[in-house]
TITI-334631 format. One record per residue (C-alpha): residue in one letter; x, y, z. Coordinates in steps of 0.5 Angstrom, whole numbers, padded with zeros to 4 digits, always signed. Last residue first. Layout:
BEGIN
aXYZ/...
% end
This chain:
BEGIN
c+0253+0149+0181/l+0249+0151+0175/t+0250+0148+0168/l+0248+0151+0162/l+0244+0148+0156/e+0243+0153+0150/f+0238+0158+0148/e+0238+0162+0142/k+0241+0169+0140/g+0240+0173+0134/g+0244+0178+0137/e+0240+0184+0135/d+0234+0180+0137/v+0236+0179+0143/m+0239+0186+0145/s+0232+0189+0143/n+0228+0184+0147/v+0232+0186+0153/d+0231+0193+0152/d+0224+0192+0151/w+0224+0188+0157/n+0226+0193+0162/a+0230+0191+0167/t+0230+0187+0174/a+0234+0182+0176/s+0235+0175+0180/g+0241+0173+0184/v+0248+0170+0183/l+0248+0164+0181/r+0254+0160+0179/y+0256+0158+0172/n+0259+0152+0169/n+0265+0151+0165/g+0270+0154+0170/h+0265+0159+0174/p+0262+0164+0170/r+0257+0168+0174/l+0250+0168+0173/i+0245+0174+0174/m+0238+0172+0173/l+0232+0176+0169/g+0225+0175+0170/s+0219+0170+0169/l+0223+0164+0169/g+0221+0158+0164/y+0227+0159+0161/i+0233+0162+0163/v+0234+0169+0161/a+0241+0171+0162/v+0245+0177+0165/v+0253+0174+0165/d+0257+0177+0170/g+0263+0181+0167/v+0263+0187+0172/q+0260+0184+0179/i+0253+0183+0182/h+0254+0182+0190/e+0249+0188+0191/p+0243+0184+0188/g+0240+0187+0182/n+0237+0193+0179/g+0237+0194+0171/i+0239+0198+0165/i+0240+0194+0159/k+0242+0198+0152/q+0249+0197+0150/g+0251+0191+0154/a+0249+0191+0161/i+0248+0197+0167/f+0247+0196+0173/i+0243+0199+0179/i+0244+0196+0186/r+0239+0192+0190/k+0240+0191+0199/k+0233+0190+0199/t+0233+0195+0205/e+0238+0199+0201/l+0234+0200+0195/n+0228+0201+0199/n+0232+0207+0203/c+0234+0210+0197/i+0227+0210+0194/e+0224+0213+0201/i+0229+0218+0202/h+0228+0221+0195/w+0221+0221+0197/s+0222+0228+0200/y+0223+0231+0193/k+0221+0238+0194/s+0225+0237+0201/t+0231+0232+0200/l+0232+0233+0193/i+0231+0240+0193/e+0236+0242+0198/l+0241+0236+0196/m+0241+0239+0189/r+0243+0246+0192/d+0248+0243+0196/p+0251+0239+0191/s+0252+0245+0186/e+0250+0249+0180/y+0243+0244+0179/r+0242+0240+0173/g+0248+0239+0170/p+0248+0231+0172/a+0242+0228+0173/a+0239+0228+0180/s+0233+0233+0180/d+0230+0229+0173/i+0232+0223+0176/w+0226+0224+0181/t+0222+0227+0177/p+0222+0221+0173/v+0222+0216+0179/k+0215+0219+0182/d+0210+0216+0177/r+0213+0209+0180/s+0211+0211+0187/r+0204+0208+0187/k+0207+0202+0184/s+0212+0200+0189/d+0218+0196+0186/v+0222+0203+0185/f+0228+0204+0182/v+0228+0199+0176/y+0221+0199+0176/a+0221+0207+0174/y+0225+0205+0168/k+0220+0206+0162/r+0218+0213+0165/t+0226+0215+0164/r+0226+0217+0157/t+0219+0220+0157/w+0220+0225+0164/i+0228+0226+0161/f+0226+0229+0154/a+0221+0233+0158/s+0226+0236+0163/k+0230+0238+0157/e+0225+0244+0157/s+0229+0248+0162/g+0227+0247+0169/e+0234+0250+0172/r+0237+0254+0167/g+0241+0251+0161/s+0247+0246+0159/y+0244+0240+0162/h+0246+0233+0160/i+0243+0227+0159/h+0246+0221+0156/h+0241+0215+0153/e+0244+0215+0146/e+0251+0215+0149/p+0251+0209+0153/l+0249+0210+0160/a+0255+0210+0165/k+0254+0218+0166/l+0246+0216+0168/c+0249+0211+0173/e+0254+0215+0175/q+0249+0220+0177/v+0245+0216+0181/n+0251+0213+0185/q+0252+0220+0186/i+0245+0222+0189/n+0246+0216+0194/y+0253+0219+0196/l+0250+0226+0197/h+0244+0223+0202/a+0249+0219+0205/a+0254+0225+0207/d+0248+0229+0208/d+0245+0225+0214/s+0247+0229+0220/q+0242+0234+0217/n+0236+0230+0218/y+0231+0228+0213/q+0225+0224+0215/d+0226+0216+0214/r+0233+0216+0217/t+0238+0215+0212/r+0241+0208+0209/l+0246+0208+0204/f+0246+0205+0197/t+0251+0200+0195/g+0255+0202+0189/s+0253+0202+0182/r+0255+0197+0177/w+0258+0197+0170/t+0259+0193+0165/v+0255+0187+0166/l+0255+0182+0160/g+0249+0181+0155/v+0243+0177+0154/h+0245+0170+0154/l+0239+0165+0153/a+0239+0159+0158/p+0236+0152+0158/v+0238+0149+0165/v+0243+0144+0168/l+0242+0143+0175/q+0249+0141+0179/s+0251+0139+0186/p+0247+0133+0186/e+0252+0130+0180/a+0250+0123+0180/i+0243+0124+0181/n+0243+0128+0174/f+0238+0134+0175/v+0236+0136+0168/w+0231+0143+0167/q+0227+0145+0161/p+0229+0140+0156/i+0232+0142+0149/s+0227+0145+0143/p+0227+0152+0146/r+0220+0155+0148/s+0217+0162+0147/p+0223+0164+0143/i+0225+0171+0146/t+0220+0176+0142/t+0218+0178+0149/k+0211+0182+0151/r+0211+0183+0158/t+0205+0183+0162/r+0207+0178+0168/s+0214+0180+0168/a+0215+0187+0168/d+0208+0189+0171/e+0209+0185+0177/e+0216+0187+0179/s+0217+0186+0186/w+0224+0186+0188/m+0226+0180+0193/s+0231+0183+0197/a+0228+0182+0204/s+0230+0175+0205/v+0227+0171+0209/s+0232+0166+0210/h+0230+0160+0212/w+0229+0157+0204/d+0236+0158+0203/p+0234+0157+0195/v+0238+0151+0192/w+0241+0154+0185/s+0248+0156+0189/p+0250+0149+0190/k+0253+0150+0197/a+0261+0147+0197/l+0262+0154+0194/n+0260+0158+0200/d+0260+0165+0197/t+0253+0165+0197/y+0248+0169+0192/q+0241+0167+0193/a+0236+0162+0190/y+0229+0165+0190/k+0228+0166+0183/l+0229+0159+0182/p+0222+0157+0184/d+0220+0160+0178/l+0224+0154+0174/s+0217+0151+0172/a+0213+0145+0172/t+0210+0147+0178/w+0210+0140+0182/k+0217+0138+0179/l+0220+0144+0180/l+0217+0144+0187/s+0220+0137+0188/l+0226+0139+0186/f+0227+0145+0191/l+0224+0141+0197/e+0229+0136+0196/r+0235+0141+0195/y+0233+0144+0202/v+0233+0137+0205/e+0240+0136+0203/n+0243+0142+0204/l+0240+0142+0211/g+0243+0135+0212/r+0239+0130+0215/s+0239+0128+0222/y+0232+0131+0223/d+0229+0126+0218/p+0222+0128+0216/l+0219+0122+0211/a+0222+0124+0204/l+0217+0129+0200/p+0210+0127+0196/l+0207+0133+0192/g+0201+0131+0191/l+0198+0137+0194/r+0196+0132+0200/g+0203+0131+0200/l+0205+0138+0200/v+0200+0140+0206/s+0203+0133+0210/h+0210+0136+0209/m+0209+0143+0210/g+0213+0144+0217/f+0218+0139+0215/s+0220+0143+0209/k+0221+0150+0212/d+0222+0145+0219/k+0229+0144+0217/p+0231+0152+0219/q+0228+0150+0226/i+0225+0156+0228/c+0220+0158+0223/r+0219+0163+0218/r+0213+0164+0212/k+0215+0168+0207/r+0219+0162+0202/i+0214+0157+0204/e+0208+0162+0202/e+0211+0164+0196/v+0212+0157+0194/i+0204+0155+0196/v+0202+0162+0192/g+0205+0160+0186/e+0203+0154+0185/l+0196+0155+0187/n+0195+0162+0182/f+0191+0166+0186/q+0186+0169+0181/t+0183+0176+0184/d+0177+0178+0180/i+0176+0184+0176/r+0169+0188+0177/t+0167+0193+0172/t+0166+0200+0174/s+0162+0204+0179/s+0160+0211+0178/h+0162+0217+0182/g+0163+0223+0176/a+0158+0227+0180/w+0155+0224+0186/m+0157+0228+0192/i+0158+0234+0188/i+0151+0233+0186/g+0148+0232+0192/l+0152+0238+0195/l+0149+0242+0190/g+0142+0240+0192/l+0142+0241+0198/i+0145+0248+0198/s+0140+0250+0192/l+0134+0247+0197/i+0137+0251+0202/a+0138+0257+0198/g+0131+0256+0195/v+0128+0255+0202/s+0131+0262+0205/g+0130+0266+0199/f+0122+0264+0198/i+0121+0266+0206/g+0125+0272+0206/g+0123+0274+0199/r+0116+0273+0201/l+0117+0278+0206/k+0121+0283+0202/s+0118+0282+0196/k+0120+0282+0188/t+0127+0280+0189/a+0126+0274+0193/p+0121+0271+0187/g+0127+0269+0184/i+0130+0265+0189/l+0125+0259+0188/l+0127+0258+0181/l+0134+0257+0184/g+0132+0253+0189/a+0128+0249+0184/g+0134+0248+0180/f+0138+0245+0186/l+0132+0240+0187/l+0132+0238+0180/t+0140+0237+0180/f+0138+0233+0186/l+0133+0229+0184/c+0137+0226+0178/l+0144+0225+0181/h+0140+0221+0186/v+0136+0216+0181/t+0143+0215+0178/r+0146+0214+0184/f+0141+0210+0186/l+0142+0205+0180/a+0149+0204+0182/s+0148+0203+0188/i+0142+0197+0185/t+0149+0195+0181/l+0154+0194+0187/i+0148+0191+0191/s+0147+0185+0185/d+0155+0184+0184/l+0155+0183+0192/f+0151+0178+0192/r+0154+0175+0185/l+0159+0175+0190/y+0156+0171+0196/s+0153+0166+0190/g+0160+0165+0188/l+0164+0163+0194/y+0168+0157+0192/h+0170+0159+0184/r+0169+0166+0186/f+0174+0167+0191/p+0179+0165+0185/i+0184+0159+0186/g+0187+0158+0179/r+0190+0151+0179/e+0189+0151+0171/a+0182+0150+0172/v+0181+0148+0179/t+0178+0140+0180/e+0184+0137+0182/v+0185+0142+0188/a+0178+0141+0191/n+0179+0139+0198/r+0184+0144+0200/s+0182+0150+0195/l+0177+0154+0200/w+0184+0153+0205/l+0188+0156+0200/a+0184+0162+0199/v+0183+0163+0206/l+0190+0163+0207/r+0191+0168+0201/a+0186+0173+0203/w+0190+0173+0210/d+0196+0175+0207/n+0193+0180+0203/s+0190+0183+0209/t+0197+0187+0211/t+0198+0190+0204/r+0190+0192+0202/p+0189+0195+0210/y+0182+0199+0208/d+0180+0206+0209/r+0187+0210+0207/d+0190+0204+0204/t+0188+0207+0197/k+0183+0206+0191/v+0177+0204+0195/e+0170+0208+0192/d+0172+0207+0185/i+0171+0200+0185/t+0176+0196+0181/g+0177+0190+0184/e+0182+0188+0188/l+0181+0192+0195/l+0174+0192+0195/y+0172+0184+0193/d+0178+0182+0197/l+0175+0186+0203/f+0169+0181+0202/a+0173+0175+0201/m+0176+0176+0207/s+0170+0178+0211/y+0167+0172+0208/v+0172+0167+0210/v+0174+0170+0216/s+0166+0170+0219/r+0166+0163+0217/w+0172+0162+0222/p+0168+0164+0228/l+0172+0170+0231/i+0172+0169+0239/k+0174+0175+0244/t+0177+0175+0250/g+0184+0175+0248/c+0185+0173+0241/l+0181+0167+0239/v+0179+0164+0232/l+0176+0158+0231/l+0177+0153+0226/r+0173+0147+0223/e+0176+0142+0217/s+0183+0143+0218/l+0189+0141+0214/m+0189+0148+0211/v+0190+0151+0218/e+0195+0147+0221/q+0199+0147+0214/l+0200+0155+0214/t+0201+0155+0222/w+0207+0150+0221/v+0210+0156+0217/r+0209+0162+0221/t+0207+0169+0219/i+0200+0169+0220/w+0201+0167+0227/d+0206+0173+0228/r+0200+0178+0227/s+0200+0183+0222/f+0192+0183+0221/f+0190+0184+0227/d+0196+0190+0228/t+0195+0193+0221/f+0187+0193+0221/a+0188+0197+0228/d+0193+0202+0225/q+0189+0203+0219/s+0184+0206+0224/i+0177+0203+0224/g+0171+0208+0223/d+0166+0204+0221/n+0170+0201+0215/t+0165+0203+0211/i+0161+0200+0205/f+0160+0202+0198/s+0163+0208+0199/p+0159+0215+0200/k+0164+0220+0198/h+0168+0224+0201/v+0172+0231+0199/q+0179+0230+0202/g+0183+0236+0202/s+0183+0237+0209/t+0179+0243+0209/c+0174+0239+0205/r+0173+0233+0209/s+0172+0237+0215/c+0167+0241+0212/y+0164+0235+0209/y+0163+0231+0215/t+0157+0231+0218/l+0153+0232+0211/l+0157+0227+0207/k+0157+0222+0213/y+0149+0222+0212/y+0149+0221+0204/g+0154+0215+0206/k+0149+0213+0211/v+0143+0214+0206/h+0147+0210+0200/i+0149+0204+0204/r+0142+0203+0207/a+0138+0204+0200/a+0143+0199+0197/i+0142+0194+0203/l+0134+0195+0203/v+0135+0194+0195/r+0138+0187+0196/i+0133+0184+0201/w+0128+0187+0196/v+0131+0182+0191/g+0130+0176+0195/q+0136+0171+0194/p+0139+0171+0201/i+0145+0168+0202/k+0146+0161+0206/y+0152+0162+0210/r+0158+0158+0210/n+0163+0155+0215/d+0160+0151+0220/g+0153+0149+0216/d+0150+0154+0213/e+0148+0160+0218/q+0143+0165+0215/f+0145+0171+0212/y+0143+0179+0213/p+0148+0180+0219/q+0154+0178+0215/f+0153+0184+0210/g+0160+0184+0208/a+0163+0186+0215/v+0159+0183+0221/k+0164+0178+0225/l+0170+0182+0221/y+0168+0188+0224/e+0168+0186+0231/i+0174+0183+0231/v+0177+0189+0229/t+0175+0193+0235/d+0178+0188+0239/s+0184+0187+0236/h+0185+0194+0236/t+0184+0196+0243/n+0188+0190+0245/a+0188+0182+0246/k+0193+0177+0247/g+0195+0172+0242/l+0193+0170+0236/w+0190+0163+0238/v+0187+0159+0232/y+0183+0153+0236/t+0182+0147+0231/s+0175+0144+0231/d+0173+0137+0232/a+0180+0134+0231/f+0180+0129+0225/t+0183+0133+0220/y+0188+0137+0225/i+0191+0130+0227/d+0190+0127+0221/g+0195+0131+0216/m+0200+0132+0222/l+0201+0125+0222/p+0207+0125+0218/i+0210+0130+0223/q+0209+0124+0229/s+0215+0120+0227/a+0220+0126+0226/k+0218+0129+0233/e+0219+0122+0236/e+0226+0122+0233/d+0228+0129+0234/d+0226+0127+0242/d+0227+0134+0246/q+0221+0136+0243/n+0217+0131+0246/i+0210+0131+0243/c+0204+0132+0247/i+0206+0139+0250/s+0210+0143+0245/d+0204+0140+0239/v+0198+0142+0243/w+0192+0136+0242/i+0186+0139+0246/t+0181+0135+0250/v+0177+0141+0254/q+0175+0142+0261/g+0172+0150+0261/f+0170+0153+0255/a+0172+0160+0255/k+0177+0161+0262/r+0180+0154+0259/i+0182+0157+0252/h+0184+0163+0255/w+0189+0159+0260/l+0191+0155+0255/a+0193+0160+0250/s+0196+0164+0255/w+0200+0158+0257/c+0202+0157+0250/n+0205+0165+0249/s+0209+0165+0255/t+0212+0158+0253/i+0211+0151+0256/k+0216+0148+0261/i+0212+0141+0263/s+0211+0139+0270/d+0210+0132+0273/t+0206+0129+0279/g+0200+0129+0275/c+0201+0133+0269/s+0202+0141+0271/i+0203+0146+0266/t+0210+0150+0267/n+0211+0158+0265/e+0218+0159+0266/p+0220+0164+0271/s+0223+0168+0266/a+0218+0167+0261/f+0220+0162+0255/t+0219+0165+0248/g+0213+0165+0242/w+0211+0158+0240/v+0206+0161+0235/y+0199+0158+0235/s+0194+0152+0232/l+0191+0148+0238/a+0187+0142+0236/l+0181+0139+0240/y+0179+0132+0241/s+0174+0127+0241/p+0178+0120+0239/k+0177+0116+0232/e+0179+0110+0233/i+0184+0110+0228/l+0187+0116+0231/s+0189+0112+0237/v+0190+0115+0244/v+0195+0116+0249/r+0194+0120+0255/l+0197+0127+0258/q+0193+0129+0264/g+0191+0137+0266/s+0194+0143+0270/l+0194+0150+0269/e+0195+0154+0275/g+0192+0161+0275/r+0196+0167+0274/d+0191+0171+0271/s+0186+0169+0277/l+0181+0165+0276/d+0184+0159+0281/r+0181+0152+0281/a+0180+0152+0273/e+0178+0146+0270/d+0182+0141+0267/l+0186+0141+0260/d+0186+0133+0258/l+0192+0133+0254/v+0192+0128+0248/r+0198+0124+0246/i+0198+0121+0239/s+0198+0114+0236/k+0197+0113+0229/s+0202+0107+0229/d+0209+0105+0226/p+0213+0109+0232/a+0209+0107+0237/l+0208+0113+0242/p+0211+0111+0250/l+0207+0115+0255/s+0212+0113+0261/a+0217+0115+0256/y+0214+0122+0257/f+0214+0122+0264/a+0222+0120+0264/l+0223+0126+0260/t+0219+0130+0265/d+0224+0127+0271/p+0230+0129+0266/s+0228+0136+0266/q+0225+0139+0260/r+0229+0144+0254/k+0235+0139+0253/a+0240+0144+0249/m+0240+0144+0241/
% end
């Protein structure tokens, strides 16, 4: 990599040496502002301190970003150090908010052009962030969205009612009346919103019900903008948060206490992952985008108590029990209010009807009683509509499996240097009981990734990390070692298929779970069960515009043909034929047969109910001409485009194996590949014979009832296979 700093700057770093076997680090004494403009110069002094002496300093957690043109710099004495735009912006805002500070910033305090120095400083990251007075999390420049969301997160989950208890917690009130007051305010606020917005909601097809808590009108775009910032996607920032005791979040000029992050994420998780009726879609809250933050907070909460967590599960209730019990009580009281409300408004409606009766006997009395009765009846009817059938349900706590979350975070998060997928987690993994060799940038990438993978296998006591390995035509590279740097979109979400399946496959083979022989570092021996051979595979799906465009017709027809060829390739017992008019009674047959294959085509739970109708429309013989079929699929069933584009984005194709299995897998699958169950892995794997060994092609998804049936019929048993 090209040198980033000038020779003078490199000499400046050399004048502040860091003893390789000591706990010495450099810190930056950031000067106060002389120029308060947006482009005011940054200046400060670097000095060497020893962590053993417990110096006072802050630490910065941020995303490097890119260098501007002209480049931003910070003056240190007579020298200038080049820094990225985001680093410059972070320091400028910190100086504006806090004045003169002493802070540790990796891109400034470590000579990034010296790999040996970087390697010697990485093992100190744990101490650097743990012993810092506070870690400042810089999310980037502010916008309207971020300012709005930060103000919401400061109060979400009833925080204004709590007293601060230390740096990161609240003291939760135990009194009953405060809970009754909160529930009453929610109730009244919800009813007011009904009266205000009822007409507009009804005309849009959305009958509003008062929810457990509102999001104060914050748009989904605002939540997505905030929760999807680059900071949450980086490897280094995960380690920095997990190692820090005290944190402060900064975004532009806004400051968010970490305490508010913890409780607002626990609150959103309570709403989104439980079974509260009021929150069922992403319309009101960001289910997907906030999940990354919820996992991060859960990991942070578990950082000092890993050994005490039962089965290494890390639910919020384990760490924030009093707070979540508080939410439970609010929900219970709200349910009582709902019952009382429904009874009162039912009586009100009845009273209104009784008052309307006398209106028919006298004009004068009729005008009074009729008006009052009508108003009471309308209010009563609105109240009944508002609450009828509206009940709370039992909570189901979110369970984050520690090992699974850590492995998934390593896979998903990004970094600039490929080796940093391992080195950037060195201190965290060490504290979790997963020691790795000291970082050494001179080591080969394959060696670093193999060590990380084998360490994860030992730590998780599972072969589940194997599902992240992807096809490679480089025969010199072991196919079973995941390319951790490749943040692939090809992973297929199959929670329903893998976590809730009922399998008759032998629960445990009487052979080792896996064997790695250091004398053969390119091989991994695993117990596998041969399910069947791939007998057919579809073509690769083509991407089209998200909205129908006539110029995409050829691609649409090709994708439809892919589905039709799959249906034709099924064994005779699965064949779908049409000989009658459109909408014939055979549609019912297709609905029942294709429902269990839904997650083969779609990995979104909300879209799976659409699959049977989609296949129904694409079935051979369903329509008299391709043009007619195209018209139906692209107009009536617009999600045809969504399904096909998702398959293309994730580079998945449809395959058939043996006489029963229909599934999806990576686009590199070939006829003759082996569909196998590897013990300790939650899904199917595709293997390719390579001499006496096998090369891994990738993970696959299929219906487990069919897999079990083929295993039972063949009387198959696990055997040791060598992956190379």
